[in-house]
Backbone as CSV, one residue per row, in Angstrom:
resi,resn,N_x,N_y,N_z,CA_x,CA_y,CA_z,C_x,C_y,C_z
1,MET,27.349,-39.754,-28.062,26.542,-39.411,-26.873,26.587,-37.770,-26.597
2,GLU,25.484,-37.185,-26.345,25.526,-35.738,-26.081,26.140,-35.493,-24.624
3,ASP,26.902,-34.404,-24.522,27.381,-34.075,-23.291,26.083,-33.382,-22.450
4,SER,25.968,-33.925,-21.309,24.778,-33.629,-20.434,24.998,-32.144,-19.838
5,ASN,26.298,-31.729,-19.791,26.472,-30.421,-19.480,26.527,-29.350,-20.535
6,ALA,26.073,-29.667,-21.657,26.120,-28.807,-22.715,24.978,-27.571,-22.500
7,LEU,23.852,-27.892,-22.175,22.843,-27.072,-21.764,22.726,-26.817,-20.192
8,GLU,22.620,-25.225,-19.821,22.562,-24.878,-18.650,21.007,-24.352,-18.268
9,TYR,20.170,-24.874,-17.553,19.023,-24.295,-17.450,19.021,-23.270,-16.125
10,ASN,18.147,-22.096,-16.273,17.987,-21.324,-15.232,17.546,-21.864,-13.912
11,THR,16.910,-22.997,-13.963,16.322,-23.477,-12.575,17.605,-24.076,-11.944
12,ALA,18.683,-24.456,-12.673,19.845,-25.200,-11.897,20.885,-24.039,-11.600
13,ARG,20.856,-22.924,-12.032,21.610,-21.800,-11.903,21.471,-21.130,-10.550
14,PRO,22.519,-20.488,-9.858,22.364,-19.860,-8.612,21.489,-18.708,-8.918
15,THR,20.871,-18.254,-7.745,19.847,-17.072,-7.732,20.705,-15.735,-8.136
16,MET,20.103,-15.012,-8.879,20.542,-13.719,-9.051,19.883,-12.597,-8.275
17,HIS,20.435,-11.958,-7.451,19.763,-10.959,-6.506,19.259,-9.765,-7.166
18,ILE,19.896,-9.357,-8.384,19.352,-8.230,-9.280,19.523,-8.751,-10.782
19,PRO,18.571,-9.465,-11.100,18.380,-10.131,-12.567,18.785,-8.962,-13.832
20,GLU,18.470,-7.744,-13.401,18.693,-6.865,-14.468,20.044,-6.780,-15.123
21,TYR,21.043,-7.004,-14.454,22.457,-6.967,-14.756,22.873,-8.097,-15.552
22,GLY,22.050,-9.292,-15.554,22.243,-10.294,-16.343,23.327,-11.328,-15.669
23,ARG,23.210,-12.473,-16.236,23.923,-13.762,-15.670,25.541,-13.566,-15.781
24,ASN,25.912,-12.850,-16.889,27.455,-12.676,-17.009,27.999,-11.783,-15.848
25,VAL,27.270,-10.740,-15.512,27.747,-9.823,-14.566,27.752,-10.608,-13.264
26,GLN,26.751,-11.344,-12.869,26.642,-12.272,-11.782,27.567,-13.249,-11.558
27,LYS,28.255,-13.927,-12.808,29.258,-14.830,-12.820,30.607,-13.894,-12.422
28,MET,30.802,-12.691,-13.085,32.003,-11.923,-12.737,31.998,-11.672,-11.181
29,ILE,30.878,-11.295,-10.559,30.998,-10.920,-9.137,31.200,-12.316,-8.385
30,ASP,30.704,-13.491,-8.780,31.094,-14.620,-8.158,32.542,-15.022,-8.243
31,HIS,33.007,-14.819,-9.367,34.644,-14.880,-9.557,35.323,-14.090,-8.633
32,ALA,34.892,-12.811,-8.484,35.574,-11.887,-7.761,35.614,-12.173,-5.972
33,VAL,34.407,-12.866,-5.882,34.314,-13.272,-4.308,35.347,-14.472,-4.141
34,SER,35.567,-15.202,-5.132,36.211,-16.552,-5.141,37.951,-16.088,-4.945
35,LEU,38.247,-14.796,-5.389,39.710,-14.689,-5.425,40.207,-14.343,-4.144
36,ALA,41.462,-15.009,-3.835,42.071,-14.989,-2.520,42.980,-13.660,-2.347
37,ASP,43.383,-13.152,-3.473,44.212,-11.925,-3.424,43.311,-10.540,-3.423
38,ARG,43.501,-9.749,-2.226,42.708,-8.669,-1.904,42.936,-7.640,-3.232
39,ASP,44.157,-7.419,-3.582,44.412,-6.366,-4.563,43.852,-6.655,-5.928
40,GLU,43.775,-8.167,-6.201,43.154,-8.606,-7.453,41.578,-8.590,-7.375
41,ARG,40.899,-8.596,-6.125,39.633,-8.491,-6.022,39.278,-7.038,-6.184
42,ASN,40.041,-6.148,-5.738,39.732,-4.664,-5.931,39.861,-4.384,-7.300
43,LYS,40.852,-4.917,-7.973,40.890,-4.493,-9.534,39.526,-5.138,-10.248
44,VAL,39.258,-6.434,-10.043,38.194,-7.040,-10.559,36.772,-6.242,-10.295
45,ALA,36.615,-5.861,-9.087,35.411,-5.089,-8.590,35.292,-3.811,-9.449
46,GLN,36.363,-3.098,-9.608,36.492,-1.734,-10.310,35.959,-2.058,-11.722
47,ALA,36.351,-3.073,-12.286,36.228,-3.476,-13.553,34.580,-3.888,-13.767
48,ILE,34.196,-4.548,-12.642,32.613,-4.846,-12.650,31.772,-3.659,-12.665
49,ILE,32.241,-2.599,-11.762,31.375,-1.488,-11.564,31.425,-0.740,-12.902
50,LYS,32.429,-0.702,-13.728,32.443,-0.036,-15.084,31.367,-0.763,-15.953
51,VAL,31.496,-2.119,-15.938,30.612,-2.789,-16.953,29.144,-2.427,-16.381
52,MET,28.801,-2.558,-15.130,27.516,-2.314,-14.633,26.972,-0.992,-15.159
53,GLY,27.818,-0.044,-14.978,27.438,1.385,-15.562,27.257,1.417,-16.977
54,GLU,27.968,0.680,-17.695,27.514,0.607,-19.256,26.356,-0.106,-19.377
55,LEU,26.206,-1.007,-18.826,24.709,-1.839,-18.897,23.681,-0.991,-18.568
56,ASN,23.708,-0.041,-17.632,22.475,0.696,-17.257,23.015,2.169,-17.445
57,PRO,22.989,2.997,-18.432,23.401,4.175,-18.730,22.367,5.255,-18.085
58,GLN,21.091,4.595,-17.858,20.098,5.516,-17.315,20.361,5.853,-15.914
59,LEU,21.302,5.119,-15.161,21.599,5.288,-13.798,22.583,6.586,-13.633
60,ARG,23.192,7.049,-14.783,24.048,8.028,-14.744,23.429,9.439,-14.363
61,ASP,22.016,9.328,-14.529,21.325,10.661,-14.150,20.685,10.552,-12.859
62,VAL,20.854,9.304,-12.244,20.238,9.321,-11.012,21.248,9.954,-9.898
63,GLU,20.478,10.581,-8.901,21.560,11.005,-7.937,22.349,9.804,-7.090
64,GLU,23.534,10.275,-6.687,24.334,9.266,-6.174,24.558,8.002,-7.093
65,TYR,24.866,8.020,-8.344,25.052,7.186,-9.405,26.043,6.092,-8.837
66,LYS,27.163,6.420,-8.726,28.271,5.499,-8.366,27.930,4.720,-7.015
67,PRO,27.505,5.320,-5.985,27.402,4.627,-4.662,26.161,3.542,-4.922
68,LYS,25.138,3.874,-5.730,24.316,2.937,-6.264,24.740,1.588,-6.722
69,LEU,25.759,1.767,-7.758,26.358,0.650,-8.384,27.072,-0.098,-7.339
70,TRP,27.755,0.497,-6.386,28.434,-0.257,-5.399,27.640,-1.013,-4.515
71,THR,26.458,-0.444,-4.168,25.433,-0.880,-3.327,24.996,-2.227,-3.996
72,HIS,24.687,-2.222,-5.350,24.179,-3.364,-6.128,25.156,-4.460,-6.169
73,LEU,26.497,-3.894,-6.303,27.634,-4.860,-6.323,27.568,-5.863,-5.124
74,PHE,27.324,-5.208,-3.977,27.552,-5.945,-2.614,26.196,-6.743,-2.407
75,ILE,25.159,-6.359,-2.787,23.845,-6.977,-2.914,23.891,-8.220,-3.692
76,MET,24.484,-8.291,-4.940,24.743,-9.455,-5.873,25.675,-10.402,-5.432
77,SER,26.558,-9.773,-4.428,27.479,-10.870,-4.008,27.064,-11.619,-2.589
78,ASN,25.752,-11.155,-2.459,25.110,-11.583,-1.170,26.206,-11.054,0.114
79,PHE,26.669,-10.082,-0.170,27.542,-9.201,0.771,28.807,-10.136,1.341
80,GLU,29.244,-10.840,0.449,30.407,-11.772,0.614,31.580,-11.248,-0.118
81,LEU,31.427,-10.123,-0.797,32.684,-9.647,-1.419,33.426,-8.674,-0.564
82,ASP,34.749,-8.859,-0.229,35.494,-8.171,0.636,36.410,-7.187,-0.254
83,VAL,36.007,-6.093,-0.536,36.811,-5.182,-1.352,36.903,-3.856,-0.524
84,ASP,37.826,-2.855,-0.993,37.851,-1.531,-0.658,36.846,-0.826,-1.406
85,SER,35.721,-0.376,-0.726,34.577,0.483,-1.634,35.020,1.911,-1.392
86,PRO,34.855,2.821,-2.300,35.144,4.049,-2.060,33.781,4.742,-1.371
87,TYR,32.880,4.083,-0.945,31.639,4.560,-0.484,31.189,3.738,0.932
88,PRO,30.636,4.220,1.627,30.175,3.180,2.854,29.574,1.976,2.519
89,ILE,29.971,0.932,2.975,29.281,-0.488,2.637,27.996,-0.393,3.505
90,PRO,26.845,-0.862,2.703,25.619,-0.851,3.340,25.541,-2.207,4.256
91,LYS,24.867,-2.106,5.219,24.433,-3.312,6.180,23.298,-4.232,5.488
92,GLN,23.610,-5.382,5.390,22.663,-6.259,4.854,21.271,-6.149,5.639
93,GLU,21.459,-5.940,7.039,20.189,-5.849,7.735,19.308,-4.766,7.638
94,SER,20.057,-3.681,7.197,19.188,-2.237,6.924,18.429,-2.279,5.602
95,LEU,19.172,-3.087,4.630,18.466,-3.289,3.336,17.160,-4.198,3.410
96,ALA,17.214,-5.038,4.283,16.153,-6.097,4.466,15.254,-5.566,5.456
97,ALA,15.450,-4.518,6.078,14.362,-3.880,7.057,13.325,-3.585,6.391
98,LYS,12.060,-3.732,6.946,10.737,-3.081,6.255,10.765,-1.754,6.523
99,PRO,10.365,-1.094,5.663,10.150,0.502,5.797,9.081,0.880,6.931
100,GLU,9.352,1.877,7.674,8.394,2.284,8.721,7.039,2.841,8.181
101,LYS,6.071,2.231,8.786,4.727,2.701,8.555,4.288,4.164,8.516
102,VAL,3.775,4.474,7.409,3.580,5.993,7.142,2.040,6.279,7.513
103,ASP,1.952,7.230,8.596,0.611,7.498,9.103,-0.069,8.168,8.196
104,TYR,-1.375,7.872,7.769,-2.215,8.715,6.903,-2.792,9.708,7.808
105,PRO,-3.116,10.863,7.027,-3.991,12.151,7.984,-5.271,11.467,8.414
106,GLN,-5.595,11.778,9.783,-6.775,11.257,10.243,-7.759,12.342,10.486
107,SER,-7.449,13.450,9.912,-8.429,14.708,10.117,-9.702,14.232,9.205
108,ARG,-10.889,14.504,9.830,-12.081,14.186,9.033,-12.384,15.352,8.077
109,ILE,-12.999,14.964,6.749,-13.341,15.939,5.824,-14.782,16.202,6.057
110,LYS,-15.265,17.240,6.047,-16.770,17.714,6.485,-17.710,17.125,5.335
111,ILE,-17.219,17.607,4.048,-18.126,17.194,2.931,-17.188,16.610,1.954
112,GLY,-17.006,15.329,1.850,-16.309,14.495,1.040,-16.023,15.006,-0.400
113,HIS,-17.000,15.271,-1.188,-16.470,15.531,-2.486,-15.896,16.931,-2.860
114,TYR,-15.902,17.792,-1.701,-15.135,19.043,-1.777,-13.469,18.897,-1.382
115,GLY,-13.352,17.794,-0.487,-11.983,17.469,-0.382,-11.334,18.492,0.509
116,LYS,-10.008,18.142,0.839,-9.304,18.806,1.943,-8.823,20.153,1.383
117,THR,-8.603,20.241,0.172,-8.002,21.477,-0.519,-9.180,22.635,-0.156
118,ILE,-10.406,22.358,-0.580,-11.393,23.590,-0.250,-11.389,23.846,1.235
119,GLU,-11.284,23.030,2.262,-11.201,23.377,3.605,-10.127,24.153,3.964
120,LYS,-8.873,23.990,3.290,-7.637,24.703,3.665,-7.802,25.978,3.030
121,LEU,-8.468,26.177,1.779,-8.706,27.471,1.231,-9.638,28.305,1.940
122,ILE,-10.784,27.621,2.468,-11.503,28.363,3.417,-11.072,28.918,4.637
123,ASP,-10.196,27.971,5.183,-9.520,28.582,6.406,-8.441,29.709,6.123
124,LYS,-7.886,29.693,4.920,-7.073,30.852,4.357,-7.860,32.146,4.207
125,ALA,-8.984,31.866,3.530,-9.988,33.076,3.451,-10.253,33.576,4.766
126,LYS,-10.796,32.879,5.654,-11.062,33.329,7.076,-10.068,34.409,7.632
127,GLU,-8.818,34.043,7.323,-7.678,34.659,8.132,-7.387,36.149,7.276
128,MET,-8.102,36.214,6.059,-7.539,37.438,5.412,-8.239,38.646,5.859
129,THR,-7.601,39.801,6.016,-7.936,41.103,6.420,-8.371,42.033,5.618
130,ASP,-8.042,42.041,4.246,-8.290,43.031,3.104,-9.599,42.392,2.640
131,GLU,-10.702,43.236,2.634,-12.077,42.826,2.316,-12.125,42.520,0.902
132,LYS,-11.581,43.387,0.085,-11.678,43.114,-1.469,-11.006,41.742,-1.934
133,GLU,-9.795,41.425,-1.247,-9.187,40.245,-1.638,-9.911,39.105,-1.072
134,LYS,-10.442,39.287,0.216,-11.110,38.170,0.770,-12.600,37.823,0.041
135,GLU,-13.112,39.000,-0.468,-14.407,38.606,-1.368,-14.115,37.838,-2.673
136,ALA,-12.916,38.184,-3.204,-12.372,37.561,-4.502,-12.108,36.124,-4.263
137,MET,-11.493,36.000,-3.080,-11.103,34.638,-2.682,-12.172,33.711,-2.391
138,VAL,-13.304,34.349,-1.786,-14.609,33.541,-1.558,-15.232,33.292,-2.717
139,LYS,-15.315,34.015,-3.907,-15.902,33.830,-4.968,-15.297,32.651,-5.738
140,THR,-13.902,32.874,-5.605,-13.119,31.592,-6.270,-13.512,30.262,-5.719
141,ILE,-13.366,30.128,-4.423,-13.681,28.992,-3.603,-15.217,28.474,-3.962
142,ALA,-16.195,29.523,-4.017,-17.450,29.013,-4.202,-17.662,28.546,-5.717
143,SER,-17.019,29.067,-6.715,-16.992,28.586,-8.085,-16.413,27.163,-8.153
144,MET,-15.405,26.949,-7.275,-14.737,25.590,-7.289,-15.511,24.483,-6.668
145,MET,-16.208,24.953,-5.543,-17.146,24.015,-5.022,-18.422,23.613,-5.959
146,LYS,-18.793,24.534,-6.741,-19.923,24.204,-7.650,-19.463,23.210,-8.781
147,ARG,-17.985,23.443,-9.125,-17.611,22.482,-10.115,-17.209,21.059,-9.564
148,PHE,-16.815,21.219,-8.367,-16.598,19.886,-7.662,-17.871,19.144,-7.406
149,HIS,-18.823,19.669,-7.038,-20.214,19.052,-6.728,-20.750,18.574,-7.995
150,LEU,-20.719,19.180,-9.164,-21.197,18.928,-10.362,-20.488,17.681,-10.895
151,MET,-19.147,17.588,-10.849,-18.279,16.600,-11.270,-18.437,15.281,-10.531
152,TYR,-18.741,15.250,-9.357,-18.820,14.051,-8.548,-20.246,13.776,-7.916
153,ASN,-21.142,14.478,-8.118,-22.418,14.180,-7.482,-23.633,14.024,-8.495
154,SER,-23.930,15.130,-9.279,-25.053,15.129,-10.105,-24.857,16.034,-11.296
155,ASN,-25.817,16.181,-12.229,-25.732,17.186,-13.112,-26.313,18.401,-13.131
156,THR,-26.844,18.574,-11.788,-27.669,19.689,-11.332,-27.464,20.165,-10.000
157,ILE,-27.405,21.454,-9.644,-27.454,21.760,-8.248,-27.850,23.241,-8.054
158,GLU,-28.685,23.537,-7.082,-29.022,24.915,-6.878,-27.856,25.617,-6.301
159,ASP,-27.610,26.873,-6.702,-26.481,27.873,-6.336,-26.787,27.958,-4.744
160,SER,-28.017,27.880,-4.223,-28.164,28.185,-2.796,-27.380,27.107,-1.886
161,ILE,-27.253,26.004,-2.558,-26.796,24.771,-1.788,-25.197,25.007,-1.629
162,ILE,-24.719,25.774,-2.559,-23.189,25.987,-2.611,-22.900,27.001,-1.570
163,SER,-23.947,27.992,-1.439,-23.806,29.014,-0.425,-23.922,28.464,0.926
164,SER,-24.869,27.540,1.331,-25.081,26.835,2.508,-23.886,26.008,2.888
165,HIS,-23.239,25.353,1.910,-22.146,24.354,2.200,-21.053,25.373,2.663
166,LEU,-20.854,26.421,1.850,-19.604,27.340,2.236,-19.746,27.926,3.756
167,GLU,-21.158,28.300,3.986,-21.252,28.684,5.413,-20.992,27.595,6.422
168,LYS,-21.368,26.582,6.011,-21.156,25.395,6.924,-19.793,24.939,7.247
169,LEU,-19.050,24.923,5.986,-17.511,24.624,6.039,-16.705,25.674,6.768
170,SER,-17.229,26.974,6.754,-16.410,28.063,7.343,-16.937,28.226,8.649
171,ASP,-17.851,27.424,9.299,-18.399,27.774,10.574,-19.199,28.983,10.778
172,GLY,-19.880,29.349,9.597,-20.638,30.518,9.596,-19.741,31.727,9.481
173,GLU,-18.667,31.906,9.077,-17.858,33.006,9.146,-17.843,33.567,7.593
174,LEU,-18.025,32.752,6.684,-18.062,33.177,5.139,-19.348,33.024,4.479
175,THR,-19.997,34.030,4.111,-21.428,34.001,3.468,-21.441,34.776,2.263
176,ILE,-22.268,34.496,1.386,-22.540,34.978,-0.032,-24.209,35.278,-0.211
177,ASP,-24.179,36.457,-0.405,-25.732,36.979,-0.769,-25.902,36.887,-2.256
178,ASP,-25.123,37.415,-2.980,-25.344,37.588,-4.391,-24.620,36.473,-5.123
179,LEU,-25.235,35.437,-5.659,-24.545,34.401,-6.289,-24.466,34.446,-7.862
180,SER,-24.778,35.659,-8.435,-24.694,35.694,-9.961,-23.516,35.469,-10.488
181,PHE,-22.533,35.552,-9.851,-21.036,35.314,-10.220,-20.646,33.902,-10.623
182,LEU,-21.433,32.892,-9.953,-21.296,31.667,-10.195,-21.702,31.212,-11.692
183,PRO,-20.577,30.275,-12.196,-20.760,30.107,-13.555,-22.167,29.103,-13.605
184,SER,-22.690,29.029,-14.841,-23.857,28.094,-14.929,-23.491,26.689,-14.944
185,THR,-24.490,25.892,-14.728,-24.246,24.331,-14.694,-23.872,24.015,-16.099
186,ASN,-24.622,24.326,-17.175,-24.280,24.006,-18.571,-22.715,24.346,-18.765
187,GLU,-22.211,25.557,-18.325,-20.933,25.953,-18.683,-20.033,25.064,-18.031
188,ILE,-20.282,24.730,-16.901,-19.421,23.848,-15.933,-19.309,22.538,-16.709
189,LEU,-20.397,21.778,-17.116,-20.659,20.634,-17.668,-19.968,20.618,-19.125
190,LYS,-19.884,21.664,-19.749,-19.414,21.801,-21.040,-17.920,21.607,-20.989
191,SER,-17.353,22.446,-19.901,-15.868,22.688,-19.829,-15.065,21.372,-19.452
192,THR,-15.990,20.604,-18.627,-15.330,19.387,-17.955,-15.713,18.239,-19.077
193,GLY,-16.756,18.435,-20.001,-17.264,17.337,-20.669,-17.900,16.241,-20.218
194,GLY,-18.321,16.514,-18.830,-19.186,15.495,-17.963,-18.264,14.230,-17.773
195,VAL,-16.945,14.310,-17.665,-16.056,13.242,-17.721,-16.520,12.016,-16.816
196,VAL,-16.736,12.746,-15.553,-16.948,11.767,-14.301,-18.308,11.155,-14.500
197,ASN,-19.266,11.868,-14.763,-20.637,11.329,-14.954,-20.819,10.355,-16.008
198,LYS,-20.004,10.717,-17.103,-20.166,9.725,-18.251,-19.528,8.430,-17.799
199,GLN,-18.339,8.507,-17.057,-17.718,7.216,-16.484,-18.624,6.535,-15.626
200,ARG,-19.464,7.127,-14.887,-20.405,6.460,-13.833,-21.517,5.663,-14.567
201,SER,-21.946,6.776,-15.647,-22.921,5.951,-16.463,-22.543,4.802,-17.270
202,GLY,-21.450,4.735,-17.595,-20.794,3.680,-18.336,-20.517,2.541,-17.469
203,LYS,-20.244,2.700,-16.259,-20.068,1.738,-15.216,-21.381,0.977,-14.962
204,ARG,-22.440,1.938,-14.958,-23.854,1.494,-14.786,-24.303,0.600,-15.861
205,LYS,-23.978,1.066,-16.894,-24.331,0.165,-18.210,-23.670,-1.084,-18.158
206,ASN,-22.194,-1.161,-17.860,-21.571,-2.412,-17.929,-22.141,-3.407,-16.684
207,LYS,-22.473,-2.813,-15.648,-23.087,-3.623,-14.597,-24.354,-4.335,-15.050
208,ASN,-25.141,-3.309,-15.533,-26.472,-3.766,-16.174,-26.429,-4.958,-17.214
209,ASN,-25.385,-4.830,-18.053,-25.250,-5.783,-19.069,-24.749,-7.015,-18.703
210,ASN,-24.018,-6.811,-17.654,-23.425,-8.081,-16.846,-24.423,-8.855,-16.151
211,ARG,-25.466,-8.130,-15.640,-26.591,-8.855,-15.085,-27.538,-9.550,-16.041
212,LYS,-27.751,-8.760,-17.361,-28.380,-9.549,-18.321,-27.900,-10.728,-18.758
213,ARG,-26.355,-10.609,-18.845,-25.862,-11.862,-19.499,-25.916,-13.089,-18.350
214,LYS,-25.793,-12.755,-16.974,-25.933,-13.827,-16.297,-27.326,-14.366,-16.295
215,ARG,-28.321,-13.446,-16.350,-29.781,-14.084,-16.444,-30.005,-14.953,-17.625
216,SER,-29.226,-14.577,-18.851,-29.533,-15.157,-20.175,-28.750,-16.673,-20.082
217,LYS,-27.877,-16.737,-19.179,-27.159,-18.180,-19.257,-28.102,-19.203,-18.567
């Protein structure tokens, strides 16, 4: 008759808090917890830390490498291992606490496809006192605006629209009379490969194909 204890299934084993270290490390930690002698527990804990480091050599490049291993040791022991840690012992409550909610910027973007970066550049240009530098900055901004517009909106745009958008975004403080410096539409689309527009057209084709398949069923 076969021994019923010969096979040990994962479903019958204790839960591992950090499975990446493997079942054997978990068993070593469980053994350390069961030791009555503190000195013996300390020796075993040091040996376990060494094994954990050898199993995860990539952690050696992580800042605070050793403290991280000790934190993992206490987590895997369910904070029941009473040993002398060379680093502050983390509190179980602090690790289980949910991270604080990060507030997203609530400032409204005036013209979406230009993004917040263009608005910040425009604000910077408005503050500039050197006229030549300011003119160069404005031309750079206008060129970027045309590229952004073509990438996210359409395959064509009148240069006058860029000028009016620049004036709107700058609250009338930045204007351009001569727009000949702007790169041509073909030049921009060629440099970008029309990536965004190609993606859009591909999505439209997929949607149309899906509709056709549904109708044919």
